[in-house]
N, C-alpha and C positions, 0 to 999 in steps of 0.2 A: 357339782358345786365346789367352788374353791374353799379350802379349809386351811386355817393357820394354827399352828401350835408352837410353843416355845419350850426350850430346855436350857439349862445353864451349866457352866463349868467354871470352877475356880482354878485359874491358871497359875501355877507356882513357878516363880522365877528361879533361874539357875545361878544367881549371883553367889560368888564366894562369900563366906560369912564376914570377912573383913570389910566388905563394901556395904555399909549400912544404907538401906533404902528407907529407913523409918518404917512407916506403916505399910509401905508399898512392897510387901513380901509376896503378895498374890494379886491377881487382877481378874475380876469377875466378868466373864463373857456370857452373853445371852444370845441364843440362836433362834431365829425364826425359820420354820419349815413350812413352805407353801406347797400344797398338793391339791388334787381334785378327788372328791369322794369316789368318782368313777375309775380313777387310775392312781391310787395312793402310792404306787411304787415310783412314780415320777414326782420328785420333790425339788423345789428350788430352795436353796439355803441362803440365809443372810445372817450377819453378825452385828449385834448391838453391844458394844463394850465401852461405855462412857469412862473417861479417864479422870481419876481423882485430881482435883485441883485445876483442871483445864476445861473439861466438858461442861457446857451449860446444863446438861441433863443428868449429871452425876449426882447421886444422893440416895438417902435411905428409901425414898419413895419410888425409885425407878422400877423396881421389880413389880410393885403393885400397879404402877401405871402401865407397864408392859402387859401384865395379865388382863387388865381392864381393856386395853386396846385389842388384844387377841379375841376377847369375848365379843366386843363390838364389831370387829371385822367379820367374825363368823356369823353374827346375826344379820349382816348385810346380804348374805347368800349371793355373792358375786359369781358370775360365770366366767369372767375374764378380768385380768388386771394387767394393764400395760405399765412398764417401769415409770413413765412420767406421771401416770395416774397414782401410782403407789406413793410417790413423794408428796402428792397433794393431799393424801389422806392423813398425813401427820403434820402437826404444826411445826413451824421453824424453831420453836423452843425445845424440840426433841431431835437434835441432829443425828445422834447415834441410832435412834429408832428409825428415822427416815432412811438412813444409809442401809440398815438391815432389811427393811421392807422393799426398798428399791432393788437391792441386790437379789433378794429372794425372787422377786417378780422377773428380773432379767434372766436369772438362772432357769426359772421355770419356763419362761418363754422359749429358751433355747434347748429345752429337753431335759432339764434337771441333771446335766452332766458336768457341772462346774466349769463349763466353757461359756463365759458370758459374752465374749466378743470373738470375732473371727479375725485373727491377726497372726503374724509369724510367731509371737510369743505363745499365744494360747494354743497354737497348733504344734508347739514343741519344736519349731524350726529355728528359733533364735533366742538368745538370752537377752536379758535387760541389764545394762550396766548399772550398778548401784554403788552408793558410798558405804564404806565400812564404818559402822558406828562404834565410837570409843566412849564408853560410859564414864561418868564422873566416879571418882574414888580417890584413894590416896595415890601419890605419885607413882609408887611401885606398881600398883594395879593398872594404872593407865598406860605405863610403859610396856607392861606385859601384854596388854591388849593390842597396842600399836605394833609390836613386834610380830604378834600372831597374824594381824591383818596384812601386814606387808608380806609375810611368808606365804599367806594364802593367795597372793596375787592381786590384791586390791590396788588400783591406781588412783583412787579417790577416797579420802578419809574425812569423817566428820567428828569433831571433838566437842563434847560438852565442856564449857568453861564457866567460870564464875563461882564455883564452890570452893576452890582452893585459893590460897594466897596468890595474887596476880603474878608476883615474881616467880613463883614455882611454875605456874602455867606457861609463862614466857620461856622458862628453861626447858620445859617439856617440848614446846614448839621448836625451840632451837635444836634439841636432840633429834627431832623428826627431820628437820631440814638438813642436819648434818648427815643423815642416812639417805635422804632422797630429796633432791632439788625439785623445783616446780616443773621442770621438763619431764620428770618421772612421776611425780605425785601431786595431785590436786588436793588442797587442804581447805575444808570448810570448818567453821566454828559456830557454835550456838551458845549465846550468852544467856538465853532464857530471861531477858530483861534485867540482868544482874547489875548493869552499870548505872550509876546515877547520871542524870543528864549533864550535870556540871563536869563530870569526870570522863564522859564517854569519848569525846574527841581526843583527849590526851591518851587514853588507853588504845584507841584505834590507831593513833600515830605509832605507838610502840608495836602493835600487832602487824602493821603494814610491812615491816621489814621481812616478814616471813612469806610475803607474796601469796596471801590468802585469796581463795576464790570468792569468799563471801563470809559475812557474819550475820547470823539470824538474830533478830530481835535484841539489839544491844541495850535498849532501855525498856522499862516496863510498858505494857500496852496502855492506851488511853491518853497519851501525851502527844497529840498530833503535831502541835506547833514545834515542840522540842524535837520530835522525831524528824520532822521536815528539815530542821537545821542540821541534825546529825547526818541525814542522807545527803544534804547539799554539800557538806564539807568533808565527809568521811573519805579517807584514802583507801578504805576497804569497802567494796560493794556491800550494801545492806539488803538483807532479805527480811520480809515481814512474815511472821508466823502467828504468834498469839494475837497480834493486832487484828487478824481477820475473824477470830472466833466470836460468834454472836452478832456479827455485822451482816444482817440479812436484807436490809433495805437497799435496793439498787442505787438510789440517789446517794446514799451515804457511802456505799462501796466506791462509786465513781469519785465522790468528793475526797475520800481518803487517798486514792491513787493520784488524783490531780494535785492535791496539796503536798503529799509526802514525796512522791516520785522515787520510790525505791528501785533498786536494780532488779530484785527478784521477789516473787511470792512463793511461799511454801504451802502447798495445798494438802490438807489432811481431811479426807471425806468423812471420817467419823466425827470430826469436830465442826465441819462446815455444813453438814446436812446432806451428804451423799455424793454419788457420782455425778449427777446432773448439776448440783450446786458447785462442785469442783470444776466441772467443765465451763460453767458460767464465769467463774473467777478467771479461769485460763483465757477465755475469750476476751474478757475485760482487760486482762494484762496484755494480751497480744495487741489490742487496740491502742494501748498506751505505750507500746514499745518496751514493755517490762517482761523479763524472763520469768520462768516458773518451773517448779518441779513438784511431783507428787511424793508424798511421804506417808508411811504407815504410822499409826499411833498406838503401838503395843497390842494390836489385834492378834488373834490367833490366825491360823492358816486360812480360815474361811474369809475373813476380812482382808488379809494380805493378798490372797488370790484375786479378789475382786479389784483391789486397787492396782495390782500388777497388770491385770488384763486390760484395765482402762489405760494404764501407761503404755501398754503395747499398741494401743490404738491411737492415742493422741499426743504422746510425748515426743519431743524432738529426738530423732535417732542418734544414738551415741552419747546422749547427755545423761550423766548418772542420776538416778532417782534415789529417794530415801526409803528403800524397801529392805525387807529381810529381817526385821526385828522379831519375827515369830520364833526364831531359833533360841530365844532367851528362855523359853519355857521347857521344863522337863516333862510336862504332861500335855503338850500341845496336841491338837488333833493330827493324826498322821495324814500326810498329804504328799502328792507327787511334786513337791517344790524342793529345789536344791540350789545351793550356791556353789559355783565353780569359777575359780579365777576372777573373782570380783563381779560375777554376773549371776543374776537369778534366772533359773530355768524351770520350765513346767513340762511335765510329761502327761499329755492328755489320756494316755492309755493306762496311767498309774492308778493306784487304789487310794480311795479316801476313807478315812475313819468317820463313821456317822456321828453327829452330835448326840448326846444323851447317854 
């Protein structure tokens, strides 16, 4: 009989003290472990780590909801659980929990060895190109990160913008381009909805001179008509991120893409409802001629591994994904994931630290 249980870990950030993250000094991850009473040594792992301020299911009641779900699951006395069935057991209002159960079922189905898919990445034969993430902070801290990423061999960087004075951010981008032109370095920026609709196109005109690959979510989510105008006239390709969160109705998903016509979608399984939900968005984007990439959302190595192995199966070869943020924690679960020369690598023969 299948049994589910959960454990939690407070992941503590490695940020230097001078980069204030407000209340986000740690991130709570909940792990689901799926096993069979007849062979408890074979366990599938999944991670539910709702993100404060973004995840529809983040809140003080999440732990109680998770505990209640585990009790209900065990009362069902299931003998098998396919990944697509796992997603159906959880309502769409709980995307992080759906991601965790779906991942645990997929891992269990493949032997509980943390190899969820069979591809060159999961077999340890090839790395995944990723963008080096530069976190918001003061100008000196951002420059320090940029220099470290370039020295580490990244050829694609993503910068969070919108928290500093815009003139300062333009100077930082100018500094980067002085070190590396677009032939050497791809630049992505993420505004997290920081621009007012009336100011967005003017700011995008100023950003365009840096030959950016894309800008994520230039204006706040929920303003479809304004966003459509921005996408229509922007000299920088626009990617949708927060705009996708909570949008689970297929007709509205299609309506968004047909109205707004973005250049890209940024797919985060923890926020969108899992691996299957992300693949649905990817197929929808493909059908509308829209590009996309997968991105982690501060998961520990369990969630990061699942998203990375999905990317190894479905992502366009050579196109940088938004992965690798698990290195931000000093008490992450030890895992055979590593970053070398701007690529994420997995060693299937390596050792995993068990949750708990």
